[in-house]
N, C-alpha and C positions, 0 to 999 in steps of 0.2 A: 510460328510456323501459320500457315493461314489459314488450316481448318482448326484452330482454336479460338476459341469463342470467350477472350479474356473476363471480357465483361459479365458474362454469366458466370465463368467460375469464382469471381471475388464476390459473386454477389449472395453464395450461395453460406446458408449459418453453417456453425460448423460440424452439431451431426447430421446435419444433410451431405457436406464436405465428404464427412469419414464413411456414408455409407456406401455412396456411389464409387470413394476409391475402393473401400473395401468390397465391391463385388464387382468392379470390375472396369463401368463404364465411364471411369473416368483415370485414365494413368494420370502417376505420380509424377511424371515430368512435365505434365499439361501445368497442372495445379502447382508446380513447385516455382516454376520460371513466371508462370503470372505474378504468384506472389514476390519473387523476385524482385520481377518488374515495376510493381507498385511499388515495393520496399528502399527502392531506388530512387522513385519520385518524391515520395514522402522525405526520405533523408535527404535529401533536395530541398524541400522547402524547410524541415522544423529540425536538422539538426539534430537527429535520434539515433542514429547507428555509428559505433564506434567500430565493428569489425564484421565482414563478412565470411564464413567459416566456410572454407575451401571447401576444408571433406565432405560437404551435405550432396554435393555435387555426386561426388562417389557414392554415398547413400542412395539417392532416388536411381542411381542405374541398377545398385544392389538392388532395391524396394521391387523394381521391377520381377525378380527370379527368386522374391521371397515366398517361400508356401503358407507360416506360421504368421495369418494376418494378427496385429494386436488391435486394442481399441483405437490407436491414431495411426494404424499404418498410411502411412505416405501427408501423413500432415505436416506441415514447416509450421517449424516454433519458435520463439524468437526469445533471449537467452539476457537476464541482464548481467552486466558485465561484472558483478561482485558473484557471481556461479559460475563454478570451477566449468571450464569446455575442454579437455587435453590437447594442451599443446597451444591454447591463446592464456592471453594475459587476461587476468581479474586486475584490473589497476583501482578502482576505489577511487578515481579519478588522479592518485599520486603519481607524479617523476618516477619516481626512487621505485614504483611497480610494473614500467616498463621493461619490456625482453624479461619478463619470468614467466616462460608458460607455464601452466600447469601439468604437471606430470598426468594425473588424472580426472576424468570425468567425473565432478558432483554425483550423487547416488541417485539427487532427482535427475538429471540430465543420463544417466545409466538407463535409469528405468524406461523413461522417455524413448530412448532408442529401441527398446528390447518392446516397448509398445508400437511401433514401427514410426515413429516421429521421428520427423527430420528438422534440428535445430539448425538454422539457417545463419542468424547474424545476432550478436550481439553488442546490448543497448547502454545508450548512456547514461550516466549518475553524477552526481553532486559529489564533489571532492571530499572522503571522509565518510561518505553515506548519509554523515546526523544533518539532514536541511531538508525540506521539502521543495529544494528548486532542482534544476537539475543542470549545473554546469560546475568546468574543472578549465584546468589548465594546457590539457592533453588536446581535448574534442568539445574544448567550447560550448556555449550556450545551446541547450535546450529549446525551441518555442514550442509552443500549442499549435497542434494543428489546425484547430478552430478558431481562432485569432492570432496571428504572430507577436504579438505583444503582450502576451500574458504567456504566464511557467506553465510549464505542463504538471506541474506538481512533481513532487519526488520524493524518496529517493530515488523509485522505481520512474523516472520518469519519461526514460525513452521509449520505457515499452507503454509507457502510456499515450507518448507521439504518435509510435507505431502502431498500434492497435487500435488506438481512435484515429488514425488518418488510415486508416485499412490496410495497412500495409503488412499488417499480421495478422493472424486468423486465431493466435492463442498466443501469449507471455507466462514468462514465468518471472517470478519478482519475489523480494523480501519487503517485512515492516516489524519494524521498531518503534515509533511511532504512528507509524499513518501511510506510512510510506509504498504501499500498496492502493491506499484506499486514497490517496491524494492525485495520483494521475491517474487513477481511474473519473474518479469524481469532477478534476479540472477537463480532463478529455473527453467528459462521456460517456461510457463503457461500465461494465462490471467489473469486480471483483472481490475475493474471498480471502480474509488473514484469518488459517483454520488456529484452533487452538495452537501454542508454541510444539507439541513435539508431534503433532501428527504428521506431518511430513519431515522427512529428512533435511539434518542440517550440516551433513557431511562433504567436504569439498565447497561449503560457502565462507566466503569471506566476510568477516560483521566491521561496522565501525569503532565497536569499542567491546574488545577481545574478553571474556570469560564473568561480565557482570550477569547476574542474573536475577536482579531486580525486576527487572522490565525485558519483558518476555519476548525475544524475536522472533518469526513466523516466515514460512514460507508459503507464494502462495500463487491462482494463476491470477489474468486477465483475459477477458474477453469479450466480446460486444452482446454478448446474450448470458440469463444463467444457467438455459442447458449446458452452456460451452462450458462453462465452469463445472458443473454438474458431470460432463463426461471426462473433463481433465483429472478429474477428483476419483473420478470410477476408475481410472489406467492409472492415476499414480497409488493407488492404497491397492496394491498387489501383492498376490506374494513374493515378488522380484523383489520391492524397495524393506517388505518385510526382515528379505534374507538380507538382503545386503545390508542393510543399517538393526543390527539386531536391540537396537535403545529404543527403536518407534513401536509404537503398543500396536499388535496385529488385530488392527478393528477395520474390517473394507469396509466399502462405500455402504450405508445401511438402508434398499431402494424403496425396503416399506416406509421408513419415515420420511424418506424424499417423493414418494409419487402419495402420500397420505392424502387426505380431501378434508378429513376434519375439523370443523369453525375452531380458532386457534385463539387464545388470550395474551394479550399483546400489552404489556407497559409500553410507556410515552413521554417523551418529556421536549419540551419545545425549547429550555436552554437549560446550561450547567452552571450559570450564575456566575462566572468566572470570562468566557467572551461569548460578552454579547453578541447574541447570531445577528445576520445580516436579514433585510425584512423577506429576503428569498429564502434563505433558511429556514425560515419559522414557517413560510408560505408553506413549501416543501413539505414541512413535518405534518401540516395541518389540513393541509389537503387531501395528503394521503393517509392521516389518520381517518377521514371522512368516507375516502373510496372503500376503505377496510370494515368500518362501521356499516355501512350498505350493500356489504358484500356479507355480511352477517358474520363477522369476527366480535370480538368485546375488546374495547379499548380499556385502557384502565391507567389513568395517569400518575406516574414513577415520583417522586421528589427524590432529587438530587442534592447532598449537602457534602459542603467540605472538599469539593475539588480543588480550590486552591490548596488546601493542603495535600491531597493526592499530587500533584502538579508538581509543587514545590520538595516535599520530602519523599515523596516517591519515586518519582520519574528524575528529575535532574539531581538530586541526591542519589538516588540509586544508580544512575548513570554513570554518574560521575566521585564514585563515593570513596576515590583514591585520589580528589581533590582536583582530579582530569588528567593525572601525570601522565599514566599511558595514552590518554588521546591527545595530548602536548608532543608525546612523542614521535607520534605518526606523523606531526608534518612535520620533523627535524627535519633540514633541506631541502626541503618544499618551498618555493617560491612564492605562494600567495597562501591566503588562507579566508577567500571570501567570503561563503557562504556561512558560516561558522563563525562571525567574527566574534561576538562576544561571548559565548563560552571558549573559544581560545583566550580570548584576551583574559576573561576572568580565571581561567586554568593555570594562566603562567602567573597572575596578581602574586606579589608574597601575601601570610597567611597575615600578617601584620596591617597589614595592609587591609583586609577584607572585611574584619570585623567594625573600625573607625566609619570604613566607606558603605557601610550596611546600614549604621547610624544615621549618618549625612541622609544616606538617601530614602530612609523609612514614609520621614512626613510628605515627600514628595513625591516619589514613587515608589510608594509601598512594596510594590509588585517588583521591582528590580530589584529592592533591598531583599526582599525573599530570596531571589536566586542566589544574590551572593552568599546571604548566608548556606544555603544547601549546596553549595560548590568546596566544601572546604573537605581536608583530607581525612577520615574517621579511622578511628581504632578497631581493632579485628571485633572488638565485641560490641561496638555500634554498627557494625556492620551485620553483624550478627541479630543484632536488637532490630533493624530496621528490617531484616527478611522475617523474623519473626512478627513484627506490627506490617508489612505488606500481607502474609498470611491471614492473621485475624481479619483485618477489613474483608479480606477477597472471601472470606467466610460471612462476615456481616451481610454483606453485601446480597450474597445467595440468599441468607435467610430473610432480608428485606424481598427478597425475590418472590420467593417461597413461599409469603407469609399474603404473599398478593396472587397466588399460585399461577403465575405468570409461565407460557412456553417461550416465549419472544420477548426482546423489545425492539422499538423503532424509537430513534435517535439522530441526530441532526447529523450534519456534513459541514463543512466549510464552504463554502461555494458564494458565488460564482466565481471561477478560477482567478488571482491576484496578478495583481502584473509583474511583470520579469523583473526581480533585485526585490521585491517585498518579503518574499520568506523569510530572508536574513536579517530584517528588520523584527522579525513578526515571529518568534520560536513560539512565544505565549500560547499564540494561537493553536497550538495542536492541542488542547484540550481536551477537545470532544473525540479524538483518536486516539491522545496516549491513555486513556483512563484505560482501553479496554486489551493494550497491551498490560498494563501493572497488574490487571486483573486476570488476562490470558484467558480471555473470553473469545470463539470465534467470533467475526465482526465482518459482516459486506457492506459494496455500497454498491443503490441501483440510484442511475438518473431518472429522475421522477418531471423534471419543468425548467422549462430557459427563463432566464431573469426578464422581468421585464422594466418597458419606460417605469410602471407606477412603483417597481421596488426599487428602479435609480432616482427619484423622487421622491420617495420616502429616507433612502441613504442621509439624505439631509440634514433629518432629523436624529444620527446615531451618534450617539455618546459613548459607551460601553459605560461598565459595572465600574470603573475605575477613575472613569477622565484623565486620563496619562495620556501620556506622551504612545505609547504604543494602541492605543485604543483610538485616538486620533490618525495615527499612521493607517489602521487596520480599514477604516471608514475611506481611506484614500485608497488602498490597495483593492479594493470592492469595487469602483467608482469606473465606471465604463467597460463593464462588464452583461449588458444587455442582451438577451438572444445566446448569453450562455448557456451552456447546464448546471443545474442543480440536482445534487443527490441527496438521500435519504439514505443513513448507515441501520444495517438491521443487524441483531445484534442475540446469540443466542446462549447458553450456557455452556462448559468447557467439555470440548468433545463433541458435541451437537452439531456439527460441521453440516449435516444432511436436513437438521430444521432451520438452520440457521437460510439453507438454499432453499429451501422450500418456502418459506416465508421471504425472502428476494424473489422466487417465482412467482408468487403472490402477489407482491407488489408490484414487479413487472407486468403481469399479466394486468391486474387494476391500470 
């Protein structure tokens, strides 16, 4: 339509766009088709969309007649493949899940629609979701919109690419080890992983069903923090609490989000397990300095035993059945590319794992630990593992409270790795997965770009173990000059609003 200024529509930040839609100065169909056009362009470039939700066109026509206008009235929203939309597949990248349309919308999608939002596309994921790349045999490889040779991250990789490329103003994804935070950090946008049960997970397919050791969460991705806050305001409504009574009825706390009192912020530059790239370290240091100059107090936080957490809580917790349910998912599938190591270990017989773990120990101690963690546990062992994770969480909180912290500033893996590297580098999820094991809210904000100096410094990158993984990670970071690098902002459980407030602070500075 000649009178529609697509460029100006696409340049509006979400809070402003939704205001204009609500006050009637922008018709919903103009906004909708502006985003459909842009999404098509980004999908052609990055291969991030799996399906166009045809019924969205009817919704737009209906929106014009709607009286009651929700907080997201007329806003087009993209939805990750694993989140049920009625009449559409949630494939998880598995061929066997094709042509099995969902019977109804997931609770999150129902609430979005009640708030006036228009889910318009579904986006790509890695096969099984247990990966931070974004590739499967059905839809192929998704690329990073900022540099096509890099991964967009995963498992909400299609969301990262689409929102990062400007083809969607708000996306909904999930996170069980960093699956919202990787795509946001790699594609230069923001995301928040809430506490596991703050938003409903009804109607959302998961990579490993039923495991309780590592908490999964649903959350939004967007260009800026204010948009994430608007999304949570909309989702944390009576509608969600009545559609899913297992979600605590905690509405969005405006007072905490809009507070301006100085914060007491813990921080660390490394977890002593995955050596940060020079750009990651710099991102934390520069952010720390700006926060101090703005009047906040920064307190060093000492992380210990992250290796134990990763192997004993995360890997062992996710695969407490020895990986048998994970292997079952792949039955009849032609490829198991991006999860090669876990798949292979889950299939290996128990008698082989023990000697293999001993042989590997002197050469690749971390590989040896992963083999040991991938064993089948008795019920008794699983219960004591859950008890141990609870204890660890309380100890972590005690250390946090002893320092009297409000929030924590942490590194986030970056810049984006080359395509194919995540499959070889499962150990690099340590910075994000820690907060799934703890079940703390954690968000990501881009703060800088990788520089030539960072690239130069990478030449000296050795890693803490100096094993094959460390050498591979050094290669994976290479060539990332000009790519965004983010930091992670963390708060205590159920304090999403404080987490967002801190993210806003970082973003502003």
